[in-house]
Structure formats: C-alpha cells, structure tokens
Residue, then its C-alpha position, 0 to 999 in steps of 0.5 A: m791252508r798250509a797242508i793245501v799249499a805243501a800238497s800243491r808243491r809236491r804235484r807240481e815238483n813230481r810233473d817237472g821229473g823228466f821222461t819215463l822209461l816209456e817215453v824215451m822207447v817210443a822216441i827211439i823207436l820213432l828216430g829209427i823208423v825216420a832214419a830207416g827211410v833216409v839212410p838208402l836215400l844217403v847211399g843211392t846219393l854217394r853211389a849217383a855222385n861216384a857213378a858221374k865222376l867215373n862217367t865223366q873221367a870216361k868222357n874225358l879219357a875218350q876225349a883225350q884220346v880223339e885229340r891224341m889222334r888229331n895231333l898225329p901226322f896222318h900219314v907220313a911215308q917209310s922213307a921219309g924217317p923215322y916218324i910215327d903217324l897216325l896209321d903206325i898205332y890206329f891201322h897198323d897191318l891186317s892180322n892179329g897178333t902183338d902190336s907193341k904201341c897198344g898197352t895190351g900188346a894186341g891189335s887185330y883186324s877183322a871186317a876192315t877195322y883195326t882195333c888197337v886197345n890201351p894205346v901206349g901213352l894214356s891210361q888210368s887206372g879202371y880203364t879199358i881204352t878201345v880204338a876202332s878204325q876204318f878208312l873211308d871214302k869221299d862218301r864215308n862208305v868203308i874201304t877194305p884196305p888192300s892186300g898185305y897192307n902194313s904201315q911199316s912197309s918201305s916197298g909201297l904197302d904202307v900207302p892208306p888207302a883214303n886219306t879219311i879214317g872214322v874212328t869209334v873211342t870206347v871207353r870201360w870200367s866197372q862201378s861197385g858191385g861190378a856192373s860194367k859200363s862204357f862210352s863210346t864216341f866217334t870222329e872222323i880224321s882226314n889228312a892234311p898238308t903240312g906247312l912246310p915240305q920235308t924236300v922239293a925238287k924242280v928242274r925245268d930245261d929247254s934247248l932252245v926257245l923262240s918268243t914273238a907277237k904273231d900279228d900287229s893288233a891292240s892284244p897280239t896274239l903271242l907265239k912261242w916254240e920250245g924245242g928239248v923240253v923237260n920239265a919235272d918237279t918232285s916234293l915229299s911232305t906226309g907222302a911223296t909226289a913226283n911229276a914229268q913232262v917231256q916234249g920234242a918240241l912245242t908250239s903254243y899260241s897266247s889264244g890256246y892252240s898249241s901244237t905238240a910232238q907226239a913223243s911226249g910223255t907226262l906223269i903226274a904221280p899220286a901218293d899211292q903210284n910207285s912208278f910210272t912208264t917211259v913214253t918214246g915215239s916219233p910223230t909224223a914231222g912238220q905238225a905246226c906247219a899247219v897252222d898259218f906257217v909260222a912254225c914247224f918241226g921235224n921227228t922228236q923223241v923221247s925217253n926215260v920218262t921215268g919216276q917213283a913217289s909214294n913210299g919211295l923217295p921222290l925221283v925223276a929219271t936217274a943220272s945214269s938214264p935221265a929224261t931226254a928229249a930230242l929233235s930227231r935227225n931222224g926227220s928230213y929237217g930240224f925246225w924253222f920259224s917265222n912272224v910273216p904271213v905267207g904271201s907277204v913282202q916286208n919293206k924292211l925285210t927286202s931292204l935287208l936282204v931277208q926276202d926278195a920282193s920279186n919272190v913272194p913267199t908261199s906256203s911251200s916256201p915260207t919266209q924262215l927267220v930262224r930255222e936249223v935245217q942244214s943237211s949234213p950231220a956235225a959232231g955233237y956233245n955228250v952232256a952230264c951235270g958237273g962239268a964240260g960236254v963230251a965229242n961224240s956222235n950225237v948228231d940231233y938237232m938239239t937234246s935235252t935232258g933232266y932228272v932229279s934225285t933224292t936220297g935219304g938216311s943221315s947223309h940225306s940230299v936233294t938233287s935236281c939236273a938239266t943239260a942242254t945241247t943244240r946244232r948250229i941255229d940261223v938267224m935271219p937268212t939273207s942272200f949275202a949268208p944264206n946260213g943266217v947273218v948270225q949262227v948260234t951253237l949251243n955247245w954244252a949246257d948244263m946245270s945242277c942244284t944239290t942240297s943237303g938240308g941241315s949240314g948248310a951244304a948247297s951248291v949251284s954248278p952252271f957249265f955252258n960253251a957256245i959259238v956265236s957267229y956273226w957274217s962279216q964282210d971286208a969293206n970295198n968289195g971283199a970276201g965275207g965270212y963268219v967271226p966266231l965268238t966263244v960264249s963260256n962259264g969261264q968268260a971275264t965279260d960278254p963276248l956279245a958286246a953291245s958295241l958290235l950291234t952299232v949302227g955306223a962307226g964301230g959297228a959290225v959290218v955285214y954287207n958292203q956292196n956297190g955302195t951299200v952297207l949294212y950293219l949287224g946292229q940291224y938285224i939283232k937289236s940286243w944279245s947277251s950270253g951267260v945270263f945266271a942267278g942263283g946260289s945257296q939260300a936260307g942257310g944251306t937248306i935251298a939251292r936254286g939257279d937260273l941260266s940262258v946261255v945265249n940270248l938275243t933278240t932280232v929287229p922288228t920284222r914287221d912293216s906295220d908293226p907300231d911298237g916293236r913287237s914283231s921282234i923275235n927273241v931267241t934264247a939258247g940253254q935256257l935251263s933252271c933248277l931247284a933243290e930244297d931239304n928240310r929234313 
C-alpha cells in the first residue's frame, strides 16, 4: 500500500514542474503572429494623427493669413502718408520680380492674378503659404488692372480698378515619406469706408441770397435766388474725393422748379479720377423771367472749375486761380427780384410809394423790389483771402470765388477759402428814391479756415467791408440824400442800429412832404451786419466759420399775406468754410 501511495505522489510532482521547451516555443510563435497584425495598425494610427496635426496647422495658417489681410485697409492713397494697405502687399504691380513684402522676395503677375509667396510676418517651418489675388467687379467677374498699375505709384497709377478682390490662400507641406499635401481657401475682401476721415474741407459762398414766400397759401411755395455761387468740398480717407459746383446765378422753388445760368460747372470726382475740366460760358439773359416774372438775371460766367482727387491730395482750384462765379456786366442788366404778381397793385406798396395805383405792373414792367440794374460801371475790388480787398476795375455785378487746398508731409495742412463782392444793390425802389430806400454795396468779404491737425494750429479769419446807405429826407420838404453806414470786421458795435428802424420819434425819416411822413422802419423790418460764428474745435484739428456780412428783411409786401411771409430776406456776403485735419 505504501508503495502505491508513493508512486502516486511522484506522478503528481512530475505534472507541476512547468512548461516544456516545446510549449514555450509554440507560445512565442503565436505571440509573434498576433503582434505582426497589430503593429501596422499602430503605425498607421500614428501616421494618421500626424497628418491630421499637419492639416490642422495648415488650416490655421490659411485662416490667420485671411484675417491678416482683412485687418489691413483696402487702399490708402500714396499722398495720404506712409501707410501699408492690402494692395501694397497682395497686388503690388503687374510685373514679376523682387517684392520685399513677400518672404521669398518674389511677387509674380499673370492672367490678372498677383501671387505673393510666404508674406512677411506669418511663417511656420515646413509650410509654404501662397496668396493669389484678383480684382472682381460687382458681378464677381475678374478685372484686369490697367496698364502701368502699381500700388506704389504717386501719380495716379495705384488706384484699384475695383473695390473688391478675390483671394485664394494655399498652404503646402510635405508629409513623412515625401508626399506633398496642400489646403486652399477662398475669400472676398471689399473696400469699406473708415470711421474717421483724415481730412475734410468745405467751402460755401454766395455773393447775394434772396428768399421769400411766393404765395399766401397755407403751404406757400418758397422762392430763393442766389447770385455768385461757389460750393466745393473734399475729403481724404482711404482715397481722396473732390466735388465742385459753381453757378453764376440760380433761382429755385420749394416746389422743385429751378432755373440756373447755363454757365455752370459741376464735378464729382470718384476715387479713380485725377482731375476735372473747367467749364465756362455765358447764357442767354433772363432765363428765370419766364416763370411768373418773379426773378430775372443777366449774363453769367464761371471759370477755374478745376480740382484733383484720388492719388493727388484733394484740391479744388488754387489760391492763385480760384473757382469763380460772376454775374457779368457783359449783359444789359444784373438782376431783379419780386414777389408781387404781375397785374397786381398792393395797397401797402402804394402807400409806401413803391407802386403807383395808376400804373399796373406788366410782364414788360414788373414791380422790382430788389434789383441791381445801375447802368454806369463803378470801380470794384479784387478780393483774396487774408485781408482787405484791393480796388481795381472789376465792374461785374457780383463775383464769388473759392478754393480748397490740402498739403501733405510733415508740415501738412488743410485750407478752405471763400470770397465775395457785389456792386450796389437797390432795395425797395420808390418814386422819391428810385435807386432804393436802402442800398447795399459789398466791397469785399473773405474768410479762410485752416488747420495743421495735431499741432493744434487752427484758425478762422473773416474780413469784410460793406456800405449800407438809407435815404433820408430833411423835415419841412427839405432835400433828400443817402446816409452811408460802413460795415467792417473791425466794428465795435453794429452800425445798423435797430433804433433807426423805429417808426416814429427817433426813427430815420425817408420821406416828409405835404404832411406825409414815412420812416425807414416802414420798409425794413430788421437788419444787422457782421454776423460771425466759428473758431477752432477738437483740439485744433478743426477750423469752422460762418459769416453773413449784411442781413436785412423787408416788411411784408402783399396785402393778402396773413402771416408776414411775403417779407423778402436779403443777405449780402454769405460765406462758410470748414477745414479738418486728423493726420
């Protein structure tokens, strides 16, 4: 029995002794077979992860490039200063060669496309960034730039032919094993106005402005007559623009009708236009007379309607050759103005001896309430900004001039200037004072606005001189004559005193015969002179001014006028200027 137990124990000990060599070899072979299948999968996974990483980096580079381009201004004129715009880098010119703004030093042009490789400022090892740009019109058609286009030109050749470019950004790289990969994205970038312009300049100039209500309805038609009109404005932001409108005379109605002298010049210069052409001429006299016989003017002339925009600094005319509008003495008369209908006798005007009840006004002989028709030429003045007028032989009925100047560089500045002069204007002619109860002669008026921007040097300089004369008659049927009042920018008090318009004791007497006394205040309701507002603003970056040399308002002229709207407002020398420099 003992022998049997011992044998059984020995057999159990032999079974717990471990793996045999054969078993181990078989296990190793099986493990190798399994590993051979798993390793390629692991390698493929690592390669895919690396490829995804490279692709993501490429996409990020492309997006970063697009954002860099969008953060640049689309186009800044060379004259505006040393600014870098989108086209300076990404549509340099129409040639192949060195471009310092491309990292490889190369920029190329072909088939309306400019290509820049590795633009400076954005790079990553192993990647090549290519930017291809094309100008697009509003229908997304590719536009070929004009011959000579160069973003660095200062002579007008850097103006883009369109306000949109199509941009294709392509990023290329090589994966392990040398395989070449690429990612491309397309976007469109358009020009947009900036929030604050670099410069703004405006000038508005009227030698004479008359206005009244033409009728007595609840919503009356307003009538306005202007003589010697110069209106100009310029601006510089991403590009430069200039606009000028010059008219010898203009009659306009709130109902929409207007009559303008043929000798007028108008231009709006877009960003791709360098200059506009002078327009001159003389129209047929009396163009406005055909409408209700309320206003009529003679020959007019305009000259020096010139300017520059785009890559030149924005200009309108020059100080030596300003834009000029004139009511010329080449014709037989200057103008006349009325708001009394033909065939109508007004009791009010009859009592003031303006109308004669026995002489009903006709189309050939209307009631002229304001006019400039004196036949003999009188010495006039040449007027320039910055001081008094100079006496000369300028005998035109009225003349206005204006210009806008912009200079660049370290001493940059903006200046706008307006001037005006008129010969004698007769207001309310009567039987006893056929040349007007009041006469206004604007010898000269000029005003300039100038600023040099950040230096804080901004100023407005108004100068004016006018003679306002009223008819005065001595008591007891004495002789009458005109009393002149001089209006000038040096006046301490306004010579057009309100007390002179008093109807009664202390007021100016214009007629005193056979017991009938008429006062100046029965013709003129109000008057004033030298009304000026303006000065330096915004730390000296803005100069602004508004000037009215002589203002007067007549009494109502129509009997049926319920609200006094038939009064005629007269302004001689209405000037305004603005100069702004934010550079």
